Structures are given as C-alpha cells and as structure tokens.
Backbone as a chain_set.jsonl record, in Angstrom:
{"seq": "MALKKPAAAAAKPAVKAPAAKPPAAKSAAPAAKAKSAAPAAKAEVVAPKQVTISQKQMAAELADAHELERRDAMALLDGLVEALVAHLREGDRLRLTGLGILQVRDSPARAGRNPATGEQIQIAAKRKIVFRPAKELKEALIG", "coords": {"N": [[-11.466, -0.957, 16.814], [-13.761, -0.151, 14.031], [-13.256, 0.507, 10.529], [-14.88, 2.501, 8.261], [-16.224, 2.745, 5.036], [-16.648, 5.673, 3.155], [-19.31, 7.045, 2.333], [-19.557, 8.122, -0.442], [-17.611, 6.69, -1.756], [-19.029, 4.161, -1.966], [-21.139, 4.657, -3.635], [-19.988, 4.848, -6.258], [-20.306, 3.731, -9.544], [-20.006, 0.551, -11.129], [-17.217, -0.919, -12.725], [-16.991, -0.871, -16.331], [-16.414, -3.445, -18.28], [-13.537, -4.21, -20.439], [-13.764, -3.369, -23.904], [-14.378, -6.098, -26.351], [-11.963, -7.851, -28.315], [-11.291, -7.548, -31.878], [-12.097, -10.367, -34.01], [-9.758, -12.97, -34.509], [-7.598, -14.143, -37.015], [-8.856, -16.763, -39.385], [-7.074, -19.023, -39.205], [-5.989, -19.132, -37.048], [-8.022, -19.09, -34.851], [-9.401, -21.645, -33.963], [-7.235, -22.76, -31.999], [-7.044, -20.646, -30.509], [-9.459, -20.576, -29.066], [-9.336, -23.241, -27.873], [-7.241, -22.747, -25.879], [-8.738, -20.849, -24.577], [-10.57, -21.78, -23.221], [-9.984, -23.514, -21.06], [-9.177, -21.658, -18.993], [-11.524, -20.199, -18.465], [-13.031, -22.356, -17.222], [-12.275, -21.862, -14.279], [-13.119, -20.438, -11.257], [-12.823, -16.909, -11.082], [-10.559, -14.796, -8.837], [-11.136, -12.278, -6.896], [-9.435, -9.614, -5.756], [-10.28, -7.995, -2.735], [-11.077, -4.391, -2.641], [-8.619, -1.818, -1.887], [-8.759, 0.318, 0.841], [-8.01, 3.75, 1.309], [-6.98, 5.448, 4.356], [-7.262, 8.54, 5.414], [-5.235, 11.368, 7.021], [-6.808, 13.181, 8.207], [-9.11, 11.738, 8.42], [-8.249, 9.688, 10.23], [-8.221, 11.668, 12.531], [-10.505, 12.215, 12.791], [-11.953, 9.815, 13.839], [-9.935, 9.293, 15.987], [-10.961, 11.953, 17.468], [-13.545, 11.151, 17.928], [-13.712, 9.119, 19.304], [-12.064, 9.751, 21.837], [-13.509, 11.669, 22.726], [-12.748, 14.313, 22.006], [-12.027, 17.822, 20.363], [-12.155, 17.901, 16.693], [-10.193, 19.271, 15.442], [-8.459, 19.653, 17.738], [-7.487, 16.805, 17.838], [-6.536, 16.843, 15.316], [-4.198, 18.353, 15.533], [-2.903, 17.003, 17.215], [-2.159, 14.745, 15.858], [-0.51, 15.975, 13.49], [1.352, 16.869, 15.04], [2.668, 14.637, 16.364], [3.56, 13.488, 13.642], [5.449, 15.409, 13.062], [7.272, 15.21, 15.047], [8.042, 12.557, 14.871], [9.336, 12.735, 12.206], [11.376, 14.815, 13.101], [12.868, 13.215, 14.821], [13.62, 10.815, 13.271], [15.413, 12.174, 11.504], [17.587, 13.042, 13.109], [18.666, 10.38, 13.316], [17.784, 8.757, 15.056], [16.433, 5.718, 16.614], [12.883, 4.835, 16.487], [10.368, 3.371, 18.348], [7.597, 2.049, 18.483], [5.229, 1.033, 20.892], [3.598, -1.825, 20.231], [2.998, -1.405, 17.461], [5.565, -1.046, 16.041], [9.065, -0.812, 14.634], [10.586, 2.016, 13.684], [13.334, 3.047, 11.737], [16.281, 4.95, 10.111], [18.148, 3.795, 7.909], [21.493, 3.373, 6.108], [22.114, 2.63, 2.807], [24.921, 1.436, 1.235], [26.75, 2.478, -1.811], [26.598, 0.484, -4.713], [27.154, -2.018, -7.292], [25.089, -2.15, -10.296], [22.537, -3.788, -12.586], [21.283, -2.877, -15.917], [18.048, -3.814, -16.554], [16.923, -3.727, -19.003], [18.976, -3.362, -20.968], [21.171, -5.016, -19.864], [23.642, -3.9, -19.232], [26.035, -2.945, -16.977], [25.752, -0.845, -14.048], [26.395, 1.996, -12.014], [25.114, 1.993, -8.808], [23.995, 4.397, -6.606], [24.871, 5.831, -3.263], [22.511, 5.814, -0.694], [20.125, 6.683, 1.635], [17.579, 5.03, 3.624], [14.184, 4.553, 4.612], [13.175, 2.17, 7.219], [10.969, -0.229, 8.089], [10.145, -2.088, 10.88], [7.85, -4.348, 11.676], [5.51, -4.823, 15.084], [5.759, -7.818, 17.05], [2.854, -8.092, 18.28], [1.463, -6.648, 16.203], [1.904, -8.061, 14.135], [0.699, -10.3, 14.451], [-2.073, -9.629, 15.124], [-2.639, -9.198, 12.439], [-1.692, -11.359, 11.007], [-2.221, -13.589, 12.17]], "CA": [[-11.89, 0.004, 15.769], [-13.907, -0.838, 12.844], [-13.377, 1.655, 9.771], [-16.123, 2.384, 7.679], [-16.045, 3.542, 3.786], [-17.053, 6.949, 2.993], [-20.585, 7.061, 1.325], [-19.252, 8.511, -2.066], [-16.982, 5.723, -2.35], [-19.825, 3.11, -2.238], [-22.064, 5.037, -4.618], [-19.552, 4.796, -7.622], [-20.817, 2.797, -10.632], [-19.277, -0.399, -11.345], [-16.336, -0.593, -13.923], [-17.168, -1.75, -17.191], [-15.359, -4.73, -18.975], [-12.626, -3.683, -21.609], [-14.354, -3.726, -25.146], [-13.905, -7.258, -26.954], [-11.167, -7.707, -29.455], [-12.024, -8.203, -33.181], [-11.669, -11.739, -34.12], [-8.264, -12.939, -35.221], [-7.39, -14.912, -38.611], [-9.518, -18.156, -39.127], [-6.422, -20.417, -39.003], [-5.825, -18.925, -35.474], [-9.229, -19.081, -34.137], [-9.388, -23.042, -33.24], [-6.12, -22.394, -31.271], [-7.26, -19.563, -29.538], [-10.761, -21.299, -28.333], [-9.137, -24.259, -26.902], [-6.442, -22.055, -24.854], [-9.297, -19.662, -23.688], [-11.712, -22.752, -22.786], [-9.338, -24.048, -19.949], [-9.26, -20.651, -17.695], [-13.028, -19.944, -18.075], [-13.718, -22.958, -16.258], [-11.787, -21.685, -12.871], [-13.662, -19.13, -10.675], [-11.961, -15.855, -10.918], [-10.438, -14.483, -7.588], [-10.867, -10.82, -7.136], [-9.043, -9.019, -4.168], [-11.167, -6.682, -2.215], [-10.541, -3.085, -3.002], [-8.253, -1.525, -0.547], [-9.527, 1.566, 1.276], [-6.996, 4.553, 1.992], [-7.823, 6.499, 5.292], [-6.412, 9.98, 5.243], [-4.823, 11.539, 8.424], [-8.078, 13.97, 8.469], [-10.225, 10.627, 8.857], [-8.048, 9.375, 11.412], [-8.395, 12.671, 13.406], [-12.112, 12.381, 13.157], [-11.972, 8.946, 14.578], [-9.665, 9.554, 17.615], [-11.666, 12.851, 18.164], [-14.921, 10.624, 18.381], [-13.384, 7.788, 20.306], [-11.53, 10.385, 22.953], [-14.24, 13.003, 23.055], [-11.585, 15.426, 21.505], [-12.304, 18.37, 19.083], [-11.636, 17.396, 15.559], [-9.217, 20.296, 15.194], [-7.352, 18.889, 18.492], [-7.307, 15.504, 17.082], [-5.704, 16.864, 13.99], [-3.064, 19.086, 15.943], [-2.051, 16.067, 17.806], [-1.631, 13.948, 15.015], [0.479, 16.848, 13.223], [2.575, 17.217, 15.957], [3.267, 13.302, 16.178], [4.359, 13.196, 12.449], [6.436, 15.932, 12.976], [8.15, 14.394, 15.993], [8.818, 11.184, 14.302], [10.311, 13.161, 11.169], [12.72, 15.227, 13.513], [13.698, 11.997, 15.506], [14.386, 10.182, 12.077], [16.435, 12.878, 10.745], [18.661, 12.634, 13.958], [19.079, 9.103, 13.513], [17.15, 7.994, 16.148], [15.575, 4.725, 16.193], [11.709, 5.199, 17.022], [9.972, 1.954, 19.0], [6.345, 2.329, 19.071], [4.931, -0.235, 21.163], [2.149, -2.413, 19.31], [3.112, -1.058, 16.138], [7.085, -1.778, 15.339], [10.151, 0.218, 15.024], [11.201, 2.859, 12.552], [14.647, 3.729, 11.865], [16.911, 5.103, 8.606], [19.616, 2.973, 7.615], [22.426, 3.915, 5.12], [22.338, 1.844, 1.765], [26.183, 1.645, 0.252], [26.815, 2.324, -3.322], [26.455, -0.763, -5.264], [26.91, -2.25, -8.821], [23.729, -2.987, -10.637], [22.573, -3.92, -14.058], [20.331, -2.028, -16.351], [17.467, -4.757, -16.93], [16.516, -3.521, -20.427], [20.12, -3.598, -21.884], [22.003, -5.795, -19.555], [24.592, -3.18, -19.133], [26.325, -2.545, -15.717], [25.673, 0.64, -13.656], [26.639, 2.424, -10.404], [23.916, 2.693, -7.954], [24.436, 5.416, -5.69], [24.661, 5.412, -1.84], [21.188, 6.519, -0.183], [19.413, 6.561, 2.796], [16.072, 4.553, 3.398], [13.451, 4.377, 5.993], [12.894, 0.96, 7.259], [9.929, -0.401, 9.629], [9.855, -3.424, 11.419], [6.485, -4.562, 12.435], [6.025, -5.541, 16.041], [5.031, -9.067, 17.247], [1.529, -7.678, 18.203], [0.894, -6.138, 14.714], [1.613, -9.43, 13.119], [-0.298, -11.315, 15.137], [-3.151, -8.992, 14.883], [-3.165, -8.994, 10.958], [-1.844, -12.353, 10.142], [-3.103, -14.66, 13.007]], "C": [[-12.089, -0.316, 14.29], [-13.767, 0.57, 11.84], [-14.46, 1.4, 8.575], [-15.746, 3.233, 5.97], [-16.888, 4.722, 3.885], [-18.244, 6.549, 1.844], [-20.381, 7.39, -0.234], [-18.842, 7.515, -2.629], [-18.018, 4.425, -2.812], [-20.838, 3.251, -3.398], [-21.372, 4.884, -6.049], [-19.935, 3.472, -8.17], [-19.627, 1.719, -10.966], [-18.375, -0.23, -12.58], [-16.583, -1.404, -15.011], [-16.061, -2.502, -17.729], [-15.012, -3.984, -20.145], [-13.624, -4.081, -23.092], [-13.677, -4.974, -25.977], [-12.97, -6.814, -28.203], [-11.666, -8.161, -30.581], [-11.261, -9.335, -33.393], [-10.371, -12.018, -35.215], [-8.592, -13.812, -36.635], [-8.176, -15.86, -38.13], [-8.527, -18.876, -38.679], [-5.826, -19.984, -37.349], [-6.876, -19.161, -34.555], [-9.517, -20.437, -33.353], [-8.284, -22.765, -31.91], [-6.712, -21.711, -29.892], [-8.434, -20.015, -28.666], [-10.148, -22.522, -27.583], [-8.131, -23.554, -25.814], [-7.607, -21.209, -23.711], [-10.482, -20.474, -22.919], [-11.221, -23.166, -21.254], [-9.655, -22.619, -18.721], [-10.634, -20.093, -17.528], [-13.564, -20.798, -17.109], [-13.246, -22.827, -14.801], [-12.536, -20.402, -12.878], [-12.621, -18.417, -10.846], [-11.929, -15.284, -9.525], [-10.268, -12.863, -7.475], [-10.716, -10.343, -5.708], [-10.019, -7.94, -3.933], [-10.229, -5.255, -2.276], [-9.986, -2.719, -1.636], [-8.526, -0.196, -0.401], [-8.029, 2.499, 1.837], [-7.726, 5.354, 2.983], [-6.751, 7.78, 5.432], [-6.341, 10.308, 6.907], [-5.875, 12.799, 8.934], [-9.15, 12.976, 8.884], [-9.654, 10.07, 10.016], [-8.069, 10.199, 12.665], [-9.887, 12.386, 13.805], [-12.311, 11.205, 14.091], [-11.306, 8.947, 16.144], [-10.623, 10.862, 18.067], [-13.181, 12.232, 18.844], [-14.701, 9.656, 19.514], [-12.646, 8.645, 21.782], [-12.326, 11.731, 23.412], [-13.332, 14.269, 22.974], [-12.313, 16.654, 20.722], [-11.858, 17.772, 18.004], [-10.344, 18.081, 15.34], [-7.824, 20.192, 16.317], [-6.813, 17.872, 18.195], [-6.201, 15.673, 15.957], [-4.369, 17.625, 14.394], [-2.196, 17.97, 16.561], [-1.651, 15.039, 16.95], [-0.633, 14.916, 13.902], [1.414, 16.831, 14.091], [3.17, 15.762, 16.093], [4.017, 12.897, 15.006], [5.5, 14.159, 12.446], [7.879, 15.726, 14.05], [8.846, 13.187, 15.62], [9.814, 11.68, 13.121], [11.778, 13.612, 11.995], [13.596, 14.063, 14.166], [14.464, 11.269, 14.56], [15.457, 10.976, 11.485], [17.315, 12.887, 11.431], [19.442, 11.427, 13.912], [18.884, 8.149, 14.397], [16.575, 6.768, 15.679], [14.167, 4.678, 17.218], [11.058, 3.482, 17.281], [8.565, 2.405, 19.323], [5.681, 0.985, 19.218], [3.551, -0.808, 20.567], [2.281, -2.257, 18.117], [4.598, -1.626, 15.353], [8.077, -0.795, 15.611], [10.318, 0.824, 13.412], [12.524, 3.345, 12.68], [15.218, 4.017, 10.312], [18.263, 4.36, 8.683], [20.214, 3.385, 6.191], [22.568, 2.755, 4.219], [23.863, 2.296, 1.01], [25.874, 1.726, -1.162], [27.321, 0.682, -3.58], [26.6, -0.883, -7.033], [25.579, -2.55, -9.211], [23.908, -3.285, -12.176], [21.176, -3.431, -14.516], [19.342, -3.491, -16.988], [16.896, -5.055, -18.277], [18.016, -3.95, -21.439], [21.108, -4.396, -21.517], [23.347, -5.105, -19.156], [24.918, -2.812, -17.75], [26.304, -1.333, -15.418], [25.963, 0.973, -12.245], [25.36, 2.852, -9.662], [24.281, 3.461, -6.731], [23.925, 5.303, -4.145], [23.368, 6.241, -1.488], [20.887, 6.329, 1.338], [17.906, 6.202, 2.96], [15.549, 4.624, 4.95], [13.028, 2.945, 6.081], [11.975, 0.762, 8.505], [9.994, -1.873, 9.512], [8.784, -3.944, 12.215], [6.755, -5.302, 13.812], [5.318, -6.677, 16.21], [3.383, -8.691, 17.244], [0.805, -7.621, 16.977], [0.805, -7.409, 13.921], [0.871, -10.334, 13.489], [-1.941, -11.004, 14.963], [-3.736, -8.899, 13.685], [-2.742, -10.481, 10.164], [-2.528, -13.897, 11.048], [-1.798, -15.344, 13.836]], "O": [[-11.214, -0.624, 13.48], [-14.133, 1.647, 12.312], [-14.774, 0.307, 8.102], [-15.034, 4.236, 5.912], [-17.815, 4.739, 4.694], [-18.088, 5.926, 0.794], [-21.081, 6.871, -1.104], [-19.282, 7.152, -3.72], [-17.825, 3.796, -3.853], [-21.308, 2.297, -4.018], [-22.128, 4.795, -7.016], [-19.93, 2.399, -7.567], [-18.45, 2.07, -11.043], [-18.739, 0.562, -13.449], [-16.451, -2.618, -14.852], [-14.888, -2.155, -17.599], [-15.793, -3.284, -20.788], [-14.141, -5.197, -23.15], [-12.485, -4.873, -26.266], [-13.105, -5.804, -28.894], [-12.453, -9.107, -30.532], [-10.07, -9.436, -33.1], [-10.111, -11.495, -36.298], [-9.702, -14.023, -37.122], [-8.369, -16.041, -36.928], [-8.817, -19.535, -37.68], [-5.227, -20.819, -36.672], [-6.559, -19.45, -33.402], [-9.849, -20.362, -32.17], [-8.793, -22.565, -30.808], [-6.794, -22.099, -28.726], [-8.322, -19.786, -27.461], [-10.664, -22.709, -26.481], [-8.361, -23.965, -24.676], [-7.454, -21.005, -22.507], [-11.232, -19.908, -22.124], [-12.037, -23.136, -20.332], [-10.342, -22.78, -17.712], [-10.903, -19.525, -16.469], [-14.361, -20.401, -16.259], [-13.752, -23.625, -14.012], [-12.682, -19.578, -13.781], [-11.506, -18.938, -10.819], [-12.995, -15.199, -8.917], [-9.291, -12.299, -7.967], [-11.481, -10.53, -4.762], [-10.464, -7.161, -4.776], [-9.031, -5.125, -2.024], [-10.478, -3.044, -0.555], [-8.557, 0.517, -1.404], [-7.176, 2.026, 2.589], [-8.809, 5.884, 2.736], [-5.528, 7.692, 5.536], [-7.027, 9.803, 7.796], [-5.681, 13.313, 10.035], [-10.04, 13.347, 9.649], [-10.443, 9.892, 10.944], [-7.963, 9.649, 13.761], [-10.321, 12.35, 14.957], [-12.834, 11.48, 15.171], [-11.908, 8.694, 17.187], [-11.079, 10.725, 19.202], [-13.769, 12.633, 19.849], [-15.455, 9.492, 20.473], [-12.759, 8.019, 22.836], [-11.933, 12.592, 24.199], [-13.275, 15.109, 23.872], [-13.455, 16.318, 20.407], [-10.999, 16.931, 18.267], [-9.384, 17.372, 15.037], [-6.652, 20.469, 16.059], [-5.582, 17.846, 18.23], [-5.26, 14.913, 15.728], [-3.432, 17.534, 13.6], [-0.97, 17.975, 16.459], [-0.695, 14.371, 17.343], [0.209, 14.155, 13.425], [2.544, 16.754, 13.607], [4.383, 15.75, 15.886], [4.966, 12.121, 15.111], [6.526, 13.808, 11.863], [9.063, 16.003, 13.859], [9.981, 12.86, 15.967], [10.931, 11.175, 13.013], [12.89, 13.126, 11.79], [14.819, 14.0, 14.047], [15.657, 11.023, 14.732], [16.405, 10.386, 10.966], [18.351, 12.748, 10.78], [20.597, 11.332, 14.327], [19.475, 7.084, 14.575], [16.226, 6.659, 14.503], [14.254, 4.527, 18.436], [11.281, 2.564, 16.492], [8.349, 3.077, 20.332], [5.516, 0.109, 18.37], [2.536, -0.114, 20.511], [1.618, -3.047, 17.445], [4.684, -2.388, 14.389], [8.044, -0.044, 16.585], [10.204, 0.24, 12.334], [12.853, 4.017, 13.658], [14.705, 3.415, 9.368], [19.186, 4.471, 9.49], [19.476, 3.688, 5.254], [23.135, 1.785, 4.721], [23.955, 3.318, 0.33], [24.91, 1.157, -1.673], [28.081, -0.041, -2.937], [26.232, -0.029, -7.839], [24.901, -3.229, -8.441], [24.924, -3.138, -12.857], [20.156, -3.494, -13.829], [19.886, -4.195, -17.838], [16.498, -6.146, -18.685], [18.016, -4.701, -22.414], [21.97, -4.692, -22.344], [24.203, -5.872, -18.715], [23.964, -2.27, -17.192], [26.736, -0.527, -16.242], [25.733, 0.145, -11.364], [24.714, 3.873, -9.895], [24.956, 2.893, -5.873], [22.843, 4.813, -3.823], [23.226, 7.339, -2.027], [21.674, 5.721, 2.064], [17.048, 6.955, 2.502], [16.154, 4.71, 6.018], [12.523, 2.452, 5.072], [12.087, 1.325, 9.594], [9.934, -2.624, 8.538], [8.883, -3.947, 13.442], [7.684, -6.092, 13.984], [4.241, -6.746, 15.617], [2.705, -8.99, 16.261], [-0.184, -8.291, 16.68], [-0.141, -7.746, 13.209], [0.408, -11.175, 12.718], [-2.822, -11.834, 14.74], [-4.927, -8.628, 13.535], [-3.211, -10.805, 9.072], [-3.102, -14.888, 10.599], [-1.987, -16.257, 14.639]]}, "num_chains": 1, "name": "protein.A"}
C-alpha cells in the first residue's frame, strides 16, 4: 500500500538558508577558512522529510481498499484504539500478528543524576508502554 503526500505539502516553498554571520576579527579569519574548507569538500547528506499519516488518512485508505464508507472505516479505527487502550489499562499484553507486541511495564523507582549539576536525584516509579516489533515488520523495513 503506497502512501501519497498531500498536494498541499508538495506545494510548500523551499526553506531559505539562514543569513550569513558577520565576518570575524582579522586574526581569526585564516583559521576559520582552513576549518571550513574541509567540510565543504564533502557532499552533504540530507535525510528525507518524514511524513506523518493521520488516523483520518488511514481511514480513507482503508475505505478505498475495502470498499467501505469513510465514516465506517473511521469508526472501525476508533473502536480499535479504544479496545487497545482498554486492554492495556487492564495489564494485558497485545499481540498484533505481523506488527508486534504492545504491553505495559512497571519501571521501579531509582537513583539518577541531574546532568546539569551532577546532583543525585530520585526518579519516581512509573508505568511505560513497550512495543516489540514482529519479525515480519523488521524484515519488511530493514531487510
């Protein structure tokens, strides 16, 4: 299932480069030129822009793929999310074949350190949601 970018996102103008900084003092200029020459020789690697797909867009794709009304597909997705949340609240582990496993884990209280001051602090116990991807998902994404 190929995802398409919305037309509005493609029509956005390119981002302008930040304005150049004023020249540094004369004594620092030769050192700055020597340092900046080396990185300029390498080609810059630009990561592709990540697209966020909303629940509404997913519902539209499901509706088109399975010949459903869009509101029915949206209701189906809403019901899925509500069921997932209800089961996770109860402490159940959810296995979604081909996707992975979702579960809630308890993280105990522990001692930590403030990175700014180095002072020891106490980190409170908490619950966190953990996702472990399925083998099929890993193979589809990583190869």
